[in-house]
Kinemage of the C-alpha trace (Angstrom):
@kinemage 1
@onewidth
@group {chain A} dominant
@subgroup {mainchain}
@vectorlist {calphas} color= white
{ca met a 1} P -9.396 -31.951 3.265
{ca leu a 2} L -6.232 -33.723 3.878
{ca asn a 3} L -5.079 -36.265 6.768
{ca lys a 4} L -8.592 -35.444 8.275
{ca leu a 5} L -7.507 -31.478 9.086
{ca glu a 6} L -9.431 -28.811 7.607
{ca val a 7} L -8.575 -25.577 7.459
{ca cys a 8} L -11.315 -23.030 8.114
{ca glu a 9} L -12.150 -19.432 6.827
{ca ile a 10} L -10.131 -16.499 7.867
{ca pro a 11} L -12.861 -14.099 9.487
{ca ser a 12} L -13.105 -10.672 7.707
{ca glu a 13} L -12.420 -9.116 11.095
{ca leu a 14} L -9.174 -10.541 10.945
{ca lys a 15} L -8.325 -10.213 7.029
{ca arg a 16} L -8.516 -6.401 7.642
{ca leu a 17} L -5.656 -6.097 10.111
{ca asn a 18} L -2.280 -4.722 9.525
{ca asn a 19} L 0.700 -6.658 10.748
{ca leu a 20} L 0.910 -4.345 14.195
{ca glu a 21} L -3.177 -5.103 14.544
{ca lys a 22} L -2.285 -8.563 14.441
{ca his a 23} L 0.387 -8.378 17.127
{ca leu a 24} L -2.060 -6.751 19.378
{ca ile a 25} L -4.542 -9.537 19.487
{ca ala a 26} L -2.026 -12.383 19.416
{ca leu a 27} L -1.859 -14.493 22.647
{ca arg a 28} L 1.960 -14.928 22.195
{ca leu a 29} L 4.562 -12.961 20.266
{ca pro a 30} L 7.274 -14.871 19.308
{ca phe a 31} L 10.842 -13.080 19.134
{ca met a 32} L 13.597 -14.904 17.069
{ca lys a 33} L 16.581 -13.969 14.665
{ca ile a 34} L 16.064 -14.985 11.161
{ca val a 35} L 18.797 -15.776 8.930
{ca asn a 36} L 19.608 -16.893 5.430
{ca leu a 37} L 20.640 -20.301 4.912
{ca thr a 38} L 21.901 -20.058 1.691
{ca ser a 39} L 24.743 -18.015 0.318
{ca gly a 40} L 26.006 -16.626 -3.274
{ca lys a 41} L 24.017 -15.323 -5.869
{ca val a 42} L 20.841 -16.357 -4.656
{ca pro a 43} L 18.778 -12.975 -3.880
{ca ser a 44} L 17.969 -13.064 -0.028
{ca arg a 45} L 14.048 -13.037 -0.674
{ca leu a 46} L 14.249 -16.366 -2.446
{ca ser a 47} L 16.541 -17.877 -0.261
{ca gln a 48} L 15.477 -20.269 2.588
{ca lys a 49} L 15.438 -19.285 5.899
{ca gly a 50} L 16.217 -20.242 9.207
{ca thr a 51} L 16.541 -19.439 13.173
{ca lys a 52} L 19.604 -18.547 14.938
{ca gly a 53} L 19.744 -18.839 18.556
{ca pro a 54} L 17.032 -18.775 21.216
{ca leu a 55} L 13.349 -18.121 20.305
{ca his a 56} L 11.384 -16.349 22.766
{ca cys a 57} L 7.480 -16.565 23.096
{ca val a 58} L 6.182 -13.784 25.157
{ca pro a 59} L 2.721 -14.017 26.524
{ca ser a 60} L 0.257 -11.423 25.923
{ca asp a 61} L -2.782 -10.253 27.625
{ca val a 62} L -5.208 -9.200 24.936
{ca gln a 63} L -8.028 -7.886 26.908
{ca asp a 64} L -5.719 -5.727 29.020
{ca thr a 65} L -4.171 -4.470 25.553
{ca val a 66} L -7.566 -3.674 23.974
{ca thr a 67} L -8.594 -1.745 26.998
{ca met a 68} L -5.862 0.516 27.122
{ca leu a 69} L -6.474 1.738 23.672
{ca pro a 70} L -8.000 5.148 23.472
{ca arg a 71} L -11.449 5.727 22.850
{ca leu a 72} L -11.734 7.651 19.520
{ca val a 73} L -14.910 9.524 18.298
{ca asp a 74} L -15.064 8.336 14.994
{ca lys a 75} L -14.296 4.530 14.052
{ca ser a 76} L -12.202 5.919 10.901
{ca met a 77} L -9.641 7.520 13.061
{ca met a 78} L -6.227 5.766 13.319
{ca ile a 79} L -3.225 6.078 16.129
{ca arg a 80} L 0.295 5.725 16.001
{ca leu a 81} L 1.374 2.651 17.761
{ca gln a 82} L 4.995 1.541 18.901
{ca leu a 83} L 5.571 -1.882 19.897
{ca lys a 84} L 8.744 -2.553 21.911
{ca arg a 85} L 9.995 -5.798 23.066
{ca arg a 86} L 10.135 -4.926 26.672
{ca leu a 87} L 9.173 -1.454 28.295
{ca gln a 88} L 12.621 -1.046 29.716
{ca tyr a 89} L 14.023 -0.700 25.937
{ca lys a 90} L 14.571 2.533 24.472
{ca thr a 91} L 14.218 1.088 20.703
{ca val a 92} L 10.780 0.589 19.003
{ca trp a 93} L 10.369 -2.947 17.530
{ca glu a 94} L 7.773 -1.952 15.244
{ca glu a 95} L 5.494 1.237 14.704
{ca gln a 96} L 2.555 1.906 12.742
{ca leu a 97} L -0.861 3.265 12.202
{ca ile a 98} L -3.548 1.085 13.630
{ca asn a 99} L -7.308 1.480 13.732
{ca pro a 100} L -8.508 0.966 17.460
{ca his a 101} L -12.109 0.062 16.307
{ca asp a 102} L -10.858 -2.749 13.967
{ca val a 103} L -8.541 -4.398 17.047
{ca lys a 104} L -11.583 -4.347 19.289
{ca asp a 105} L -13.615 -6.212 16.651
{ca ala a 106} L -10.942 -8.973 15.819
{ca ser a 107} L -10.203 -9.328 19.661
{ca trp a 108} L -13.800 -10.659 20.290
{ca ile a 109} L -13.734 -13.611 17.622
């Protein structure tokens, strides 16, 4: 504990979620352009990062999202999900297989 701040343990329902499943239950989705601040011989994975341009935080209604997921017969079934920045855009921002059962369990935390 430092400065009277304490970090609690992450629940197991949240630990098993993949990146897209975490986006589905997030209350706000941040969109920003991330750039490397250093150049030269330093590999990009080791360089310092920064943001360029505006940062957009899009609010999300988690309950509406979770209730739209299809109900599957088996809890181990996966569905392919595409996340777009806006519904009218043609390009997909992120695409991944998700487990709707895990998302519903984690959304009630």
